C-alpha positions in Angstrom: -93.6 16.4 1.3 -93.6 16.7 -2.2 -96.7 17.4 -4.4 -99.1 16.7 -1.6 -97.4 13.1 -1.0 -95.7 12.1 1.9 -92.2 9.9 1.3 -90.3 8.4 4.3 -86.4 7.6 4.3 -84.7 4.9 6.1 -81.3 5.7 7.1 -79.6 2.6 7.6 -75.8 2.8 9.2 -73.0 1.3 7.4 -71.4 -2.1 9.1 -68.0 -1.5 8.2 -65.8 -3.5 6.5 -62.2 -2.2 6.7 -59.0 -2.6 5.3 -55.3 -0.9 6.1 -54.4 1.9 3.4 -51.6 4.6 3.4 -49.3 2.3 5.6 -45.6 3.5 5.3 -42.4 2.4 6.9 -40.2 4.4 8.8 -36.6 4.6 7.3 -33.8 6.7 8.8 -34.4 9.8 6.5 -38.3 9.8 6.2 -41.2 9.5 8.7 -43.4 6.4 8.4 -47.0 5.9 8.8 -49.3 3.0 11.0 -52.0 3.3 8.1 -55.7 4.2 8.1 -58.7 1.8 8.5 -60.9 2.5 5.8 -64.0 0.8 4.9 -64.2 -1.2 2.0 -68.2 -0.7 1.4 -68.7 3.3 2.0 -65.0 4.6 1.8 -64.9 6.1 5.0 -61.6 6.1 7.8 -63.0 4.4 10.5 -59.6 4.9 12.5 -57.0 7.2 11.1 -53.6 6.4 11.4 -50.5 8.0 13.0 -47.0 9.1 12.3 -43.8 7.1 13.1 -40.9 9.2 13.4 -37.7 8.5 11.3 -35.2 5.8 12.8 -32.0 7.6 12.2 -30.1 4.2 11.7 -29.9 1.8 9.1 -28.5 1.8 5.5 -29.8 5.0 4.3 -27.2 6.5 6.9 -24.7 4.4 5.8 -25.1 5.5 2.3 -25.1 9.3 3.4 -22.1 8.4 5.2 -19.0 9.2 3.5 -16.4 5.8 2.9 -13.6 5.8 4.7 -10.7 5.0 2.6 -8.7 2.2 3.2 -5.1 2.9 4.3 -2.5 0.8 2.0 0.7 0.2 4.1 3.6 -0.4 2.6 4.7 -4.0 1.8 8.2 -5.3 2.5 10.9 -3.6 0.1 9.0 -0.4 -0.4 10.7 2.8 0.0 9.5 5.5 2.8 11.0 8.9 2.1 11.0 11.1 5.4 11.2 14.7 4.6 11.3 15.3 8.8 14.5 13.1 8.9 15.4 13.9 5.4 16.4 10.5 5.0 15.0 7.4 3.1 14.1 4.1 4.6 13.4 0.3 3.2 10.5 -1.2 4.7 12.0 -4.8 6.1 8.8 -6.0 8.3 5.6 -4.4 7.3 3.4 -2.7 9.9 -0.2 -4.2 10.8 -3.0 -1.5 11.2 -5.0 -1.8 14.0 -8.1 -3.9 13.6 -11.2 -4.1 15.8 -9.7 -4.5 19.4 -6.3 -5.1 18.3 -3.9 -2.4 18.3 -1.8 -1.3 15.3 1.7 -3.1 15.6 4.6 -1.0 14.4 6.9 -2.2 11.4 10.6 -2.0 10.9 12.8 -0.1 8.2 16.5 -0.3 7.5 17.8 3.2 6.9 19.1 4.1 3.2 20.6 7.0 3.2 20.2 10.8 3.8 18.7 13.3 1.3 20.6 16.1 2.8 23.8 16.2 0.5 25.4 19.0 2.4 24.7 17.4 5.6 27.7 17.5 8.2 26.0 15.6 11.4 23.1 13.4 11.1 21.3 12.0 14.0 19.6 8.5 12.8 16.2 8.3 14.0 15.0 5.3 16.5 11.5 5.3 15.0 9.5 7.2 12.1 6.1 7.7 11.5 4.3 8.4 8.1 1.9 10.8 7.2 -1.2 8.4 8.4 0.6 7.9 11.7 2.2 4.4 11.3 5.0 3.9 13.0 8.5 1.9 12.2 11.4 1.0 14.5 14.8 1.6 12.4 16.8 -1.1 12.8 19.3 -1.6 10.2 21.7 0.6 8.5 21.9 -0.1 4.9 25.1 -0.9 3.1 26.7 1.8 1.7 24.2 4.0 3.2 26.5 7.0 4.1 29.6 5.8 1.9 32.0 8.7 0.1 29.8 11.3 2.6 33.1 13.2 2.7 31.4 15.9 5.0 29.9 14.1 7.3 31.5 15.0 10.4 29.7 13.1 13.3 26.9 10.2 13.7 24.5 9.4 16.0 23.4 5.7 15.8 20.4 5.1 18.0 19.9 2.0 20.5 17.1 0.5 18.2 19.9 -0.3 15.3 21.5 -4.3 15.4 23.2 -3.9 12.6 25.5 -2.0 10.5 26.0 -2.8 7.0 28.7 -3.3 4.9 30.3 -0.2 3.4 28.0 2.3 5.7 30.3 4.7 6.2 33.1 3.8 4.1 35.4 6.8 3.0 33.5 9.1 5.7 37.2 10.6 5.3 35.8 14.0 8.2 34.1 11.3 10.3 35.8 12.1 13.6 34.4 9.4 16.5 31.8 6.7 16.6 30.0 5.3 19.2 28.1 1.9 18.5 25.1 1.2 21.0 24.4 -1.8 22.7 21.9 -2.9 20.6 24.2 -3.7 17.3 25.1 -7.3 17.1 27.1 -6.8 13.8 29.4 -4.4 12.2 29.3 -5.1 8.4 32.5 -5.5 6.3 34.4 -2.2 5.5 31.6 -0.2 7.6 34.3 2.3 8.6 37.0 1.8 6.7 39.3 4.7 5.1 37.5 7.1 8.0 40.7 8.6 7.9 40.2 11.5 10.6 38.5 9.0 13.0 40.3 8.8 16.6 38.1 6.9 18.8 35.9 3.9 18.4 33.4 2.5 21.1 32.0 -0.7 20.4 28.6 -1.9 22.3 28.7 -4.7 24.5 26.1 -7.0 21.8 28.9 -6.7 19.2 29.5 -10.6 18.1 31.2 -9.7 14.6 33.8 -7.0 13.4 33.4 -7.8 9.7 36.4 -7.8 7.5 38.5 -4.4 7.1 35.8 -2.8 9.3 38.2 -0.6 10.3 41.1 -0.9 7.9 42.9 2.4 7.0 41.6 4.3 9.9 45.2 5.9 10.4 43.8 8.5 13.0 42.5 5.6 14.8 44.2 5.9 18.4 41.3 4.1 20.7 39.1 1.5 20.3 37.2 0.3 23.4 35.0 -2.9 23.8 32.1 -2.2 25.9 31.5 -6.0 26.6 32.9 -9.4 26.1 30.4 -10.4 23.4 32.7 -10.1 20.5 33.9 -13.6 18.6 35.2 -12.8 15.4 37.6 -10.1 14.6 37.5 -10.9 10.6 40.3 -10.4 8.0 41.9 -6.8 8.3 39.7 -5.4 10.4 42.0 -3.0 11.9 44.4 -3.1 9.2 46.8 0.2 8.7 45.5 1.7 11.8 49.3 3.3 12.1 48.3 5.3 15.4 46.5 2.6 17.4 48.3 2.2 20.5 46.5 -0.5 22.5 43.8 -3.2 22.0 42.1 -5.3 24.6 40.9 -8.7 22.8 37.3 -9.3 24.7 37.3 -12.6 26.7 34.4 -14.2 23.8 37.0 -14.3 20.7 37.7 -17.0 19.5 39.4 -16.1 16.3 41.5 -13.4 14.8 41.4 -13.0 10.9 44.4 -12.9 8.9 46.2 -9.1 8.5 43.7 -8.1 11.4 46.2 -5.6 13.1 49.2 -5.8 10.2 50.6 -2.3 9.7 49.7 -1.0 13.4 53.3 0.4 13.8 52.2 2.0 17.0 50.4 -1.0 18.8 52.6 -1.7 22.0 50.3 -3.2 24.2 47.8 -6.4 23.5 45.8 -7.5 26.1 44.3 -11.3 25.7 41.2 -11.2 28.6 40.0 -15.1 27.7 41.4 -18.0 26.5 39.1 -19.1 23.6 41.0 -18.1 20.4 41.9 -21.1 18.6 42.9 -19.1 15.6 44.9 -16.3 14.8 45.3 -15.8 10.5 48.4 -15.1 8.9 50.4 -11.9 9.4 47.5 -10.7 11.7 50.0 -8.8 13.7 52.5 -8.0 11.1 54.5 -4.9 11.3 53.7 -4.5 15.4 56.5 -3.0 16.8 59.4 -5.5 18.5 59.1 -3.7 21.9 55.4 -4.4 22.0 53.8 -6.6 24.9 51.1 -9.3 24.7 49.3 -10.3 27.8 47.7 -13.5 28.2 45.7 -15.8 30.6 48.6 -17.9 32.4 47.3 -21.3 31.4 47.4 -20.0 27.4 50.6 -18.7 27.7 52.3 -21.3 25.2 49.3 -21.6 23.1 49.1 -18.0 22.3 52.5 -17.6 21.6 52.7 -20.3 19.2 49.8 -18.6 17.6 51.0 -15.1 17.8 54.2 -16.4 16.2 52.7 -17.8 13.1 50.6 -14.4 13.0 54.1 -12.7 12.5 54.3 -11.3 16.0 57.7 -10.7 17.1 56.9 -8.8 20.4 57.2 -10.3 23.9 54.3 -12.6 25.5 53.8 -12.8 29.1 51.6 -13.6 31.4 
């Protein structure tokens, strides 16, 4: 009632027409929101939304994670310095990093030399590992790896090495003995030339080739032992000038003996041929071997080997 007059108001309820507002998607780091149903006419919030918890996964997480650095493995021909073994190596077969369900594949390296100039005893490792844990197998001793290392007295070669390079131990004047493991198939030219204190050489059962001048000038060498019958070639001058060598057994598979192979072996008195495969003995191969020497050969090759030895300047006896 206002001023004696009476007024009546009729309140009409709004027939809400809603739209969704304030909707927000959840992310890896922030909560989301389902949104509110808001009336277009009156602006009232008809239905209030609720919080959607952050997901904890997705692109945002990936952005926050530190990126893993891609490890670049050494390529073929690259050098690896190994402080643990005080040596350097060259990659011959690159390693392969682990990928998915595939495990890492070890690589292969050549031992190129010792970084310890004063070392008297060296043990070549069968395998090495780089700082990232990548493994490499040592399969070759490089040409000249220890050449002129005059203080070296002993060497250990692992059963992973398949080849000893040319001049690998040439002029290692203090090196006393060497055992070549069964894994080695080739001894390079001049590999142990002028190792003047070496008294014994043991040659592994899979060696097929003894290179030219491999043991030439090893004036103290008394004993050469072949552990197997795989040797096919004794190259030129292989044991030339081994003045103290008293006996030698020529393995069964030997096909050729090079020129001057045993030239100057003044104390070589016993030579035993185990097989019948020898087709060639080079000139002067047995020159200087004493007349008192005896060569024992297979019965059926007596005549043939007599001729071959005579051409090689052998003057001793030949018997079956």
